[in-house]
Backbone as CSV, one residue per row, in Angstrom:
resi,resn,N_x,N_y,N_z,CA_x,CA_y,CA_z,C_x,C_y,C_z
1,MET,0.857,-1.177,0.000,0.000,0.000,0.000,0.897,1.232,0.000
2,THR,0.583,2.173,-0.850,1.364,3.395,-0.929,0.714,4.473,-0.092
3,ALA,1.473,5.522,0.103,0.921,6.644,0.870,-0.256,7.260,0.128
4,ALA,-0.164,7.270,-1.206,-1.262,7.831,-1.990,-2.519,6.994,-1.830
5,GLY,-2.373,5.681,-1.759,-3.529,4.811,-1.584,-4.188,5.039,-0.243
6,ALA,-3.381,5.198,0.795,-3.926,5.468,2.126,-4.638,6.813,2.146
7,ASP,-4.060,7.784,1.438,-4.659,9.104,1.381,-6.007,9.058,0.659
8,ASP,-6.100,8.251,-0.410,-7.356,8.142,-1.148,-8.455,7.560,-0.275
9,ARG,-8.128,6.559,0.540,-9.141,5.970,1.402,-9.573,6.933,2.489
10,ALA,-8.666,7.789,2.926,-9.006,8.745,3.979,-10.073,9.727,3.511
11,HIS,-10.104,10.022,2.219,-11.101,10.952,1.693,-12.451,10.282,1.483
12,GLY,-12.478,8.973,1.487,-13.732,8.256,1.337,-14.307,8.394,-0.061
13,ALA,-15.599,8.154,-0.164,-16.270,8.153,-1.455,-16.424,9.553,-2.028
14,LEU,-16.301,10.578,-1.202,-16.505,11.941,-1.678,-15.345,12.460,-2.501
15,GLY,-14.132,11.983,-2.242,-12.961,12.472,-2.953,-12.394,13.703,-2.281
16,ALA,-11.186,14.025,-2.691,-10.475,15.161,-2.096,-11.194,16.462,-2.407
17,GLY,-11.331,17.306,-1.420,-11.925,18.619,-1.611,-13.437,18.638,-1.677
18,ALA,-14.075,17.482,-1.640,-15.532,17.441,-1.714,-16.130,17.745,-0.347
19,VAL,-17.322,18.300,-0.363,-18.026,18.639,0.867,-19.248,17.742,0.981
20,ASP,-19.437,17.164,2.147,-20.620,16.344,2.397,-21.780,17.298,2.663
21,THR,-22.587,17.547,1.648,-23.677,18.517,1.790,-24.726,18.049,2.787
22,GLY,-24.873,16.735,2.959,-25.806,16.231,3.962,-25.367,16.618,5.363
23,ALA,-24.082,16.468,5.641,-23.556,16.854,6.954,-23.656,18.363,7.148
24,LEU,-23.366,19.116,6.095,-23.458,20.567,6.158,-24.893,21.008,6.450
25,THR,-25.838,20.427,5.749,-27.245,20.752,5.945,-27.704,20.386,7.353
26,THR,-27.312,19.204,7.827,-27.693,18.767,9.171,-27.138,19.711,10.233
27,ALA,-25.902,20.140,10.064,-25.296,21.056,11.037,-26.036,22.387,11.070
28,ILE,-26.419,22.900,9.919,-27.121,24.177,9.877,-28.519,24.055,10.470
29,VAL,-29.198,22.958,10.165,-30.538,22.748,10.742,-30.445,22.632,12.265
30,ALA,-29.450,21.894,12.749,-29.296,21.741,14.204,-29.008,23.081,14.864
31,ALA,-28.131,23.865,14.267,-27.818,25.178,14.833,-29.031,26.098,14.744
32,GLY,-29.759,26.017,13.646,-30.962,26.848,13.495,-32.040,26.477,14.480
33,ALA,-32.188,25.179,14.743,-33.206,24.739,15.702,-32.920,25.274,17.099
34,ALA,-31.662,25.494,17.404,-31.300,26.035,18.718,-31.910,27.417,18.933
35,PHE,-32.038,28.202,17.858,-32.635,29.533,17.994,-34.108,29.445,18.342
36,PHE,-34.803,28.471,17.773,-36.233,28.342,18.030,-36.510,27.689,19.380
37,ALA,-35.561,26.912,19.891,-35.764,26.199,21.148,-35.499,27.078,22.366
38,GLN,-34.730,28.141,22.191,-34.362,28.996,23.314,-35.351,30.157,23.447
39,PRO,-35.912,30.342,24.615,-36.787,31.503,24.801,-35.948,32.774,24.917
40,GLY,-36.556,33.894,24.653,-35.854,35.158,24.834,-35.791,35.967,23.553
41,ASP,-35.072,37.068,23.657,-34.995,38.017,22.560,-34.117,37.504,21.422
42,TRP,-34.442,37.990,20.232,-33.587,37.791,19.074,-32.470,38.816,19.188
43,THR,-31.275,38.441,18.806,-30.126,39.323,18.984,-29.411,39.553,17.668
44,PHE,-28.466,40.471,17.701,-27.628,40.738,16.547,-26.843,39.485,16.166
45,LEU,-26.488,38.667,17.150,-25.768,37.419,16.870,-26.600,36.499,15.973
46,SER,-27.908,36.474,16.169,-28.745,35.631,15.310,-28.703,36.112,13.865
47,VAL,-28.657,37.420,13.661,-28.553,37.962,12.306,-27.226,37.532,11.682
48,VAL,-26.145,37.685,12.433,-24.814,37.318,11.935,-24.760,35.830,11.608
49,LEU,-25.266,34.988,12.498,-25.236,33.548,12.254,-26.137,33.144,11.094
50,GLY,-27.303,33.746,10.974,-28.179,33.450,9.840,-27.503,33.785,8.513
51,ILE,-26.833,34.923,8.464,-26.114,35.313,7.246,-24.927,34.389,7.007
52,ALA,-24.214,34.027,8.075,-23.078,33.102,7.929,-23.546,31.747,7.404
53,PHE,-24.649,31.227,7.939,-25.200,29.960,7.446,-25.520,30.082,5.958
54,LEU,-26.143,31.190,5.584,-26.518,31.403,4.198,-25.285,31.438,3.294
55,LEU,-24.243,32.127,3.717,-23.024,32.199,2.912,-22.376,30.828,2.742
56,VAL,-22.364,30.031,3.803,-21.795,28.681,3.706,-22.615,27.836,2.739
57,LEU,-23.918,27.900,2.837,-24.776,27.135,1.922,-24.547,27.542,0.474
58,LEU,-24.484,28.827,0.216,-24.283,29.290,-1.151,-22.888,28.939,-1.663
59,ALA,-21.910,28.947,-0.774,-20.543,28.625,-1.191,-20.399,27.175,-1.627
60,TYR,-21.135,26.265,-0.999,-20.957,24.840,-1.281,-22.079,24.210,-2.101
61,HIS,-23.068,24.980,-2.490,-24.156,24.411,-3.293,-23.679,24.226,-4.723
62,ARG,-23.901,23.054,-5.266,-23.497,22.738,-6.627,-24.704,22.261,-7.425
63,PRO,-24.706,22.546,-8.725,-25.829,22.071,-9.544,-25.789,20.558,-9.671
64,ARG,-26.945,19.965,-9.806,-27.054,18.518,-10.013,-26.850,18.248,-11.490
65,GLU,-26.031,17.267,-11.789,-25.735,16.911,-13.175,-26.676,15.815,-13.648
66,GLY,-26.934,15.784,-14.939,-27.702,14.698,-15.529,-29.208,14.885,-15.396
67,ALA,-29.898,13.785,-15.683,-31.359,13.789,-15.646,-31.857,13.975,-14.216
68,PRO,-32.996,14.647,-14.049,-33.557,14.829,-12.708,-33.902,13.469,-12.068
69,THR,-33.547,13.328,-10.815,-33.850,12.117,-10.067,-34.572,12.498,-8.789
70,LEU,-35.095,11.503,-8.112,-35.746,11.752,-6.829,-34.740,12.322,-5.831
71,GLN,-33.512,11.816,-5.867,-32.486,12.333,-4.963,-32.201,13.806,-5.257
72,ALA,-32.190,14.196,-6.530,-31.959,15.593,-6.883,-33.062,16.489,-6.318
73,VAL,-34.290,15.989,-6.307,-35.399,16.752,-5.726,-35.190,16.915,-4.222
74,PHE,-34.732,15.852,-3.548,-34.467,15.943,-2.111,-33.314,16.899,-1.816
75,VAL,-32.281,16.879,-2.637,-31.162,17.815,-2.452,-31.652,19.247,-2.631
76,ARG,-32.469,19.459,-3.636,-33.040,20.791,-3.875,-33.908,21.225,-2.700
77,ALA,-34.713,20.304,-2.165,-35.564,20.617,-1.013,-34.727,20.902,0.229
78,ALA,-33.659,20.139,0.433,-32.783,20.386,1.589,-32.117,21.750,1.471
79,PHE,-31.667,22.083,0.280,-31.075,23.403,0.050,-32.104,24.492,0.338
80,ALA,-33.297,24.334,-0.200,-34.349,25.341,-0.003,-34.708,25.479,1.473
81,GLY,-34.831,24.364,2.165,-35.194,24.404,3.582,-34.144,25.084,4.437
82,THR,-32.875,24.786,4.179,-31.820,25.391,5.000,-31.582,26.850,4.626
83,VAL,-31.730,27.197,3.355,-31.628,28.609,2.976,-32.792,29.381,3.595
84,GLY,-33.998,28.812,3.541,-35.153,29.449,4.169,-34.950,29.642,5.663
85,LEU,-34.415,28.624,6.325,-34.133,28.718,7.762,-33.110,29.815,8.033
86,SER,-32.052,29.861,7.230,-31.015,30.885,7.422,-31.585,32.289,7.229
87,LEU,-32.412,32.466,6.203,-33.018,33.782,5.970,-33.949,34.177,7.110
88,CYS,-34.724,33.226,7.608,-35.642,33.513,8.716,-34.882,33.846,9.999
89,ILE,-33.795,33.141,10.259,-32.983,33.447,11.446,-32.397,34.844,11.318
90,ALA,-31.893,35.185,10.137,-31.312,36.511,9.934,-32.362,37.618,10.073
91,ALA,-33.614,37.304,9.782,-34.683,38.313,9.862,-35.252,38.469,11.265
92,GLY,-34.922,37.564,12.186,-35.524,37.581,13.524,-35.330,38.874,14.293
93,ALA,-34.092,39.324,14.436,-33.825,40.537,15.219,-34.426,41.775,14.570
94,PRO,-34.286,41.980,13.251,-34.938,43.154,12.657,-36.464,43.121,12.811
95,LEU,-37.071,41.939,12.710,-38.521,41.836,12.918,-38.894,42.178,14.353
96,GLN,-38.087,41.743,15.309,-38.370,42.063,16.710,-38.263,43.569,16.938
97,LEU,-37.235,44.199,16.371,-37.112,45.653,16.513,-38.307,46.366,15.881
98,ALA,-38.777,45.870,14.744,-39.951,46.467,14.096,-41.196,46.274,14.952
99,ALA,-41.348,45.112,15.566,-42.510,44.852,16.422,-42.491,45.767,17.643
100,GLU,-41.309,45.933,18.221,-41.192,46.829,19.379,-41.449,48.271,18.958
101,GLY,-40.961,48.653,17.774,-41.187,50.010,17.259,-42.655,50.271,16.972
102,ALA,-43.388,49.216,16.639,-44.825,49.359,16.364,-45.654,49.370,17.638
103,GLY,-45.000,49.235,18.802,-45.717,49.333,20.067,-45.969,48.014,20.767
104,MET,-45.475,46.897,20.256,-45.674,45.618,20.936,-44.745,45.564,22.156
105,PRO,-45.282,45.300,23.339,-44.429,45.278,24.531,-43.464,44.087,24.495
106,ASN,-42.311,44.284,25.135,-41.343,43.190,25.175,-40.833,42.959,26.591
107,ALA,-41.575,43.445,27.600,-41.133,43.269,28.989,-41.027,41.790,29.351
108,HIS,-41.938,40.980,28.875,-41.918,39.537,29.153,-41.715,38.751,27.854
109,HIS,-40.947,39.333,26.956,-40.590,38.698,25.679,-41.790,38.505,24.744
110,GLU,-42.823,39.354,24.891,-43.973,39.218,23.998,-43.580,39.428,22.544
111,ALA,-42.775,40.477,22.279,-42.355,40.754,20.903,-41.465,39.632,20.385
112,ALA,-40.545,39.172,21.205,-39.645,38.094,20.791,-40.418,36.816,20.504
113,ASP,-41.374,36.506,21.366,-42.182,35.304,21.152,-43.033,35.422,19.886
114,ALA,-43.576,36.611,19.651,-44.375,36.819,18.445,-43.509,36.670,17.197
115,VAL,-42.300,37.198,17.236,-41.394,37.074,16.091,-41.023,35.614,15.864
116,THR,-40.784,34.865,16.930,-40.483,33.441,16.780,-41.645,32.736,16.084
117,GLU,-42.858,33.100,16.457,-44.046,32.527,15.809,-44.109,32.933,14.334
118,TRP,-43.878,34.210,14.046,-43.921,34.684,12.664,-42.856,33.989,11.815
119,VAL,-41.645,33.921,12.366,-40.531,33.304,11.635,-40.817,31.824,11.394
120,SER,-41.396,31.153,12.377,-41.723,29.733,12.215,-42.714,29.520,11.073
121,TRP,-43.698,30.398,10.961,-44.675,30.275,9.885,-44.115,30.779,8.565
122,ALA,-43.270,31.790,8.588,-42.693,32.341,7.355,-41.742,31.361,6.694
123,TRP,-41.183,30.436,7.468,-40.222,29.480,6.925,-40.816,28.676,5.770
124,VAL,-42.074,28.290,5.857,-42.692,27.458,4.816,-42.763,28.197,3.473
125,PRO,-43.359,29.398,3.393,-43.385,30.062,2.080,-41.999,30.459,1.580
126,VAL,-41.107,30.833,2.493,-39.743,31.178,2.071,-39.064,29.945,1.476
127,THR,-39.228,28.792,2.106,-38.652,27.551,1.591,-39.222,27.207,0.221
128,LEU,-40.532,27.340,0.056,-41.154,27.060,-1.241,-40.637,28.009,-2.321
129,LEU,-40.468,29.275,-1.972,-39.943,30.249,-2.925,-38.513,29.900,-3.332
130,VAL,-37.674,29.564,-2.349,-36.284,29.195,-2.655,-36.245,27.908,-3.470
131,PHE,-37.114,26.945,-3.161,-37.174,25.702,-3.946,-37.483,26.024,-5.406
132,TRP,-38.432,26.917,-5.643,-38.808,27.301,-6.997,-37.665,28.052,-7.702
133,LEU,-36.941,28.895,-6.937,-35.865,29.698,-7.510,-34.516,28.979,-7.565
134,GLU,-34.414,27.786,-6.983,-33.120,27.099,-6.875,-32.382,26.961,-8.201
135,PRO,-33.015,26.595,-9.308,-32.247,26.519,-10.561,-31.624,27.861,-10.962
136,ARG,-32.357,28.941,-10.741,-31.817,30.269,-11.065,-30.693,30.644,-10.110
137,ILE,-30.860,30.315,-8.826,-29.817,30.598,-7.839,-28.553,29.840,-8.208
138,THR,-28.696,28.574,-8.566,-27.546,27.750,-8.924,-26.849,28.295,-10.163
139,ARG,-27.624,28.676,-11.175,-27.004,29.246,-12.380,-26.236,30.516,-12.041
140,ALA,-26.798,31.348,-11.171,-26.115,32.585,-10.787,-24.833,32.286,-10.010
141,LEU,-24.849,31.234,-9.199,-23.667,30.889,-8.409,-22.529,30.350,-9.259
142,VAL,-22.848,29.609,-10.301,-21.794,28.980,-11.104,-21.427,29.785,-12.343
143,ARG,-22.131,30.866,-12.575,-21.797,31.706,-13.717,-20.379,32.224,-13.531
144,SER,-19.588,32.120,-14.568,-18.166,32.462,-14.443,-17.829,33.842,-14.976
145,GLY,-18.751,34.736,-14.947,-18.456,36.090,-15.394,-18.792,36.278,-16.858
146,PRO,-18.195,37.309,-17.481,-18.529,37.611,-18.869,-18.043,36.515,-19.811
147,ALA,-18.680,36.445,-20.961,-18.305,35.455,-21.967,-16.888,35.727,-22.448
148,PRO,-16.135,34.670,-22.744,-14.763,34.882,-23.204,-14.753,35.604,-24.548
149,ARG,-13.810,36.515,-24.670,-13.685,37.255,-25.928,-12.875,36.439,-26.921
150,ALA,-13.124,36.715,-28.161,-12.372,36.020,-29.212,-10.914,36.445,-29.149
151,ASP,-10.036,35.487,-29.307,-8.607,35.741,-29.288,-8.174,36.146,-30.700
152,PRO,-7.682,37.388,-30.882,-7.319,37.806,-32.235,-6.151,37.008,-32.809
153,SER,-5.340,36.419,-31.963,-4.207,35.631,-32.464,-4.657,34.273,-32.973
154,HIS,-5.875,33.871,-32.625,-6.408,32.579,-33.091,-7.299,32.833,-34.285
155,ASN,-6.884,32.352,-35.426,-7.667,32.558,-36.641,-8.159,31.192,-37.108
156,PRO,-9.474,30.915,-36.991,-9.967,29.620,-37.395,-9.854,29.402,-38.898
157,ASP,-9.771,30.464,-39.667,-9.655,30.352,-41.125,-8.210,30.668,-41.512
158,PRO,-7.416,29.661,-41.832,-5.997,29.909,-42.120,-5.778,30.788,-43.331
159,ASP,-6.732,30.885,-44.246,-6.579,31.724,-45.425,-6.891,33.181,-45.132
160,GLY,-7.440,33.442,-43.928,-7.760,34.813,-43.518,-8.981,35.369,-44.215
161,VAL,-9.807,34.519,-44.809,-10.991,34.989,-45.518,-12.156,35.100,-44.570
């Protein structure tokens, strides 16, 4: 056995540099669930973490290759659900500030509890919207910038006609 062979087995079936999107999704869902399980106010930290979760998801999301499969639909749904969760977590503190600004009392976390309820219900339509937009989001993520320009030194017609 060579060192390269041992190294290949260490990477498992995913290969070098690959990200286990299932593990990534599970970690984000678990961290997101912690926000809903804890009573109390939404904080600036929740906004930062929601945005961080979203950036990680967008950084590692890849388009599905080939014909659509049932697994591809589940991957798309998992992406939509975790992006929706991240967006809802990021919106929690601004929604609470808006509720307090509109006159909702927060002495006993009434505004925070109401926002948790709103965010919990908003997650479903946000997830459905992201699921519908996922192909466009993926195309935007993998777009490599402007189209390559023609190289003037490369002339496909050797006669110059």
